[in-house]
C-alpha positions as CSV (number, residue, x, y, z in Angstrom):
1,M,-12.4,5.4,25.6
2,T,-10.6,7.8,22.9
3,L,-7.4,6.2,23.4
4,S,-8.9,2.4,22.8
5,F,-10.6,3.2,19.9
6,F,-6.1,3.4,18.6
7,D,-4.6,0.3,21.4
8,Q,-5.8,-2.2,17.3
9,F,-2.7,-0.3,16.2
10,S,-0.5,-1.4,18.3
11,I,1.7,-4.1,18.1
12,P,0.4,-7.2,20.0
13,N,3.1,-9.1,22.2
14,I,2.9,-12.2,23.5
15,L,5.2,-12.7,26.4
16,G,7.3,-9.5,25.7
17,I,7.7,-11.0,21.8
18,P,6.3,-8.5,19.3
19,L,4.3,-10.4,16.6
20,M,5.4,-8.1,13.5
21,I,7.5,-10.7,12.4
22,P,6.0,-13.5,12.3
23,A,2.7,-11.0,10.4
24,L,5.2,-10.2,7.7
25,L,6.4,-13.9,7.6
26,F,2.5,-15.1,7.3
27,P,3.0,-14.7,3.2
28,L,5.3,-17.8,2.9
29,I,3.8,-19.7,5.5
30,I,0.4,-19.9,3.3
31,W,1.8,-19.4,-0.4
32,F,1.7,-23.5,-1.7
33,T,4.4,-25.3,-4.5
34,T,3.6,-28.7,-4.2
35,N,3.0,-29.5,-8.1
36,R,0.1,-31.4,-6.9
37,L,-1.6,-28.2,-5.9
38,I,-0.5,-25.7,-8.6
39,Q,-2.7,-27.7,-10.9
40,N,-6.1,-27.2,-9.0
41,R,-8.6,-24.2,-10.1
42,Y,-7.8,-21.8,-7.2
43,S,-3.7,-20.7,-8.7
44,T,-5.1,-21.0,-12.0
45,I,-7.6,-18.1,-11.4
46,Q,-4.5,-16.5,-9.4
47,S,-2.2,-16.6,-12.0
48,S,-5.0,-15.5,-14.5
49,F,-5.3,-12.5,-11.8
50,T,-1.5,-11.8,-11.6
51,F,-1.2,-11.4,-15.1
52,Y,-4.0,-9.0,-15.8
53,I,-2.9,-6.9,-13.0
54,T,0.9,-7.1,-14.0
55,K,0.2,-6.1,-17.8
56,Q,-2.1,-3.1,-16.5
57,M,0.5,-2.0,-14.5
58,M,3.5,-2.6,-17.2
59,L,1.2,-0.6,-19.2
60,P,3.1,3.0,-19.2
61,I,6.3,0.8,-18.4
62,N,8.5,1.2,-22.1
63,T,10.3,-2.8,-22.5
64,T,12.8,-1.6,-20.4
65,G,11.4,-1.3,-17.2
66,H,9.2,-4.8,-18.1
67,K,12.0,-6.9,-15.6
68,W,11.1,-4.8,-12.6
69,A,7.6,-6.7,-13.0
70,G,8.0,-9.4,-10.5
71,T,9.4,-7.0,-7.9
72,F,6.7,-4.6,-8.4
73,V,3.7,-7.6,-8.3
74,T,5.2,-9.1,-5.3
75,I,5.3,-6.0,-3.4
76,M,1.7,-5.6,-5.0
77,L,0.4,-8.5,-3.7
78,M,2.4,-8.4,-0.8
79,L,0.6,-5.5,0.3
80,M,-3.0,-6.8,-1.0
81,L,-2.7,-9.4,1.7
82,F,-1.3,-7.8,4.7
83,N,-4.2,-4.9,4.1
84,T,-7.1,-7.8,3.6
85,L,-6.1,-9.3,6.2
86,G,-6.4,-6.3,8.9
87,L,-10.0,-6.7,8.4
88,L,-10.5,-10.0,9.8
89,P,-11.3,-9.9,13.7
90,Y,-8.5,-10.3,15.3
91,T,-5.8,-9.6,13.9
92,F,-3.4,-6.9,12.9
93,T,-2.8,-5.0,10.2
94,P,1.4,-4.6,9.3
95,T,0.7,-2.0,7.0
96,T,-0.6,0.7,9.5
97,Q,2.7,1.2,11.0
98,L,4.1,4.2,9.6
99,S,7.7,2.6,10.0
100,M,6.7,-0.1,8.0
101,N,5.1,1.6,4.9
102,M,8.6,4.2,4.8
103,A,10.7,1.1,5.2
104,L,8.7,-0.3,1.5
105,A,8.4,2.8,0.3
106,I,12.3,4.4,0.6
107,P,14.2,1.9,-0.6
108,T,11.8,1.2,-3.6
109,W,12.5,4.8,-4.4
110,L,15.5,5.4,-4.4
111,M,15.7,1.9,-6.5
112,T,14.3,4.1,-8.7
113,I,16.4,7.0,-8.8
114,F,19.4,5.4,-8.3
115,I,18.5,3.2,-11.7
116,G,18.3,7.1,-13.4
117,L,21.7,8.2,-12.3
118,R,23.0,5.6,-13.5
119,N,21.4,4.8,-16.9
120,Q,20.9,8.3,-17.6
121,P,22.5,10.7,-15.3
122,T,22.2,14.3,-17.7
123,A,18.5,13.7,-18.5
124,S,17.6,12.1,-14.4
125,L,19.0,15.5,-13.2
126,G,17.8,18.0,-15.8
127,H,14.5,17.0,-14.2
128,L,15.0,19.1,-11.7
129,L,15.0,22.0,-14.3
130,P,12.6,22.6,-17.1
131,E,13.7,23.4,-20.4
132,G,13.2,27.7,-21.1
133,T,13.1,28.0,-17.0
134,P,14.1,31.5,-16.9
135,T,17.7,33.1,-15.3
136,L,15.7,34.9,-12.0
137,L,13.9,31.5,-11.2
138,I,16.5,28.9,-12.0
139,P,17.8,28.4,-8.1
140,M,14.0,28.5,-6.9
141,L,12.7,25.9,-9.4
142,I,15.5,24.0,-8.5
143,L,15.0,24.0,-4.6
144,I,10.9,22.9,-5.4
145,E,11.9,20.1,-8.3
146,T,14.2,18.8,-5.0
147,V,11.6,19.4,-2.4
148,S,9.3,17.2,-4.3
149,L,11.5,14.7,-5.4
150,L,12.4,14.0,-1.8
151,I,9.2,14.0,-0.7
152,R,7.6,11.0,-3.3
153,P,8.3,8.0,-0.3
154,I,6.9,10.7,2.1
155,A,4.1,10.4,0.0
156,L,3.7,6.9,-0.7
157,G,4.1,5.8,3.0
158,V,2.1,8.0,4.6
159,R,-1.2,7.5,1.6
160,L,-0.9,4.4,2.4
161,T,-1.0,4.8,6.6
162,A,-3.3,7.4,6.5
163,N,-6.3,5.6,4.6
164,L,-6.2,2.3,5.9
165,T,-6.1,3.8,9.8
166,A,-8.9,6.5,8.6
167,G,-11.1,3.2,7.0
168,H,-10.0,1.0,10.8
169,L,-11.1,4.0,13.0
170,L,-14.1,4.8,10.8
171,I,-15.4,0.6,11.3
172,Q,-14.7,0.8,14.6
173,L,-16.7,4.0,15.3
174,T,-19.2,2.4,13.6
175,S,-19.6,-0.7,15.2
176,T,-19.3,1.0,18.4
177,A,-22.5,2.8,18.0
178,V,-24.6,-0.6,17.1
179,F,-23.3,-2.2,20.0
180,A,-24.4,1.3,21.8
181,L,-27.6,1.4,20.4
182,L,-28.8,-2.4,19.9
183,N,-30.5,-2.6,23.2
184,T,-31.9,0.9,22.8
185,M,-32.6,2.0,19.6
186,T,-32.9,-1.6,17.7
187,I,-34.0,0.0,13.9
188,T,-31.6,2.6,14.5
189,A,-29.2,-0.1,15.3
190,S,-29.9,-2.4,12.2
191,M,-29.4,0.6,9.7
192,T,-26.6,1.0,11.3
193,L,-25.1,-2.6,11.5
194,V,-26.2,-2.0,7.3
195,V,-24.0,0.7,7.3
196,L,-20.9,-1.0,8.4
197,I,-21.5,-3.7,5.8
198,L,-21.4,-1.6,3.7
199,L,-18.0,0.5,5.2
200,T,-16.2,-3.1,5.4
201,C,-17.1,-3.8,1.7
202,L,-15.6,-0.5,1.2
203,E,-12.3,-0.9,2.9
204,M,-11.7,-4.0,1.6
205,A,-12.3,-2.7,-2.0
206,V,-10.1,0.8,-0.6
207,A,-6.9,-2.2,1.1
208,L,-6.7,-3.6,-2.2
209,I,-6.6,-0.3,-4.3
210,Q,-4.0,1.3,-2.2
211,A,-2.0,-1.3,-3.0
212,Y,-2.2,-0.8,-7.1
213,V,-1.9,2.8,-6.1
214,F,1.4,2.2,-4.6
215,V,2.7,-0.2,-6.7
216,L,1.5,1.9,-9.6
217,L,3.2,5.3,-8.2
218,L,6.1,3.5,-8.4
219,T,6.0,1.9,-11.9
220,L,5.3,5.9,-12.9
221,Y,8.7,6.8,-11.4
222,L,10.8,4.4,-12.8
223,Q,8.9,5.2,-15.8
224,E,11.0,8.8,-15.4
225,N,13.8,7.1,-14.8
226,I,14.5,5.0,-18.2
């Protein structure tokens, strides 16, 4: 019973071939680019939504960092799609895999670091030592700031993985309780079903918010280095 709860996070296979790659390529399949479909209401709403999110996301960044808006919006939309598709029945959520989230977090975090070292190396290295630090505390503060800097990509990946994994486990536990109580305690099962619906709505919100938080933290890291 315990192992079956975690089976949903294992990568599915067909004939020994993992389905992670088709899942990652799914956004390209549903992304329409024909002129006939661009002019419909759905694409207009999608463009307005993307513009609003981009505007809110770029507020903490000065004009120099706005050229990275396309990259950040692409990452955010991809994470939103992966997170929400995983809530559908008989689907797989790639973002519940820590390896994938770290593969997104580490290169994007390194991008912000390299930009700072290229454009303003003195200011970027100056973040490791606050101004006015006593001489005796300099080695300790440099070590602490270095560790806090290196732990940022780990926090990005683990935060996304933990939130999605916890939500999926909670939904599965609640749905299991609904089926177990359906024949014996109908009223209790109905109340649990209402809780399950509310949890699903909450998990949908969490899936969207976590994608936004992931990219928002990247924009804050970028702002420190430009």
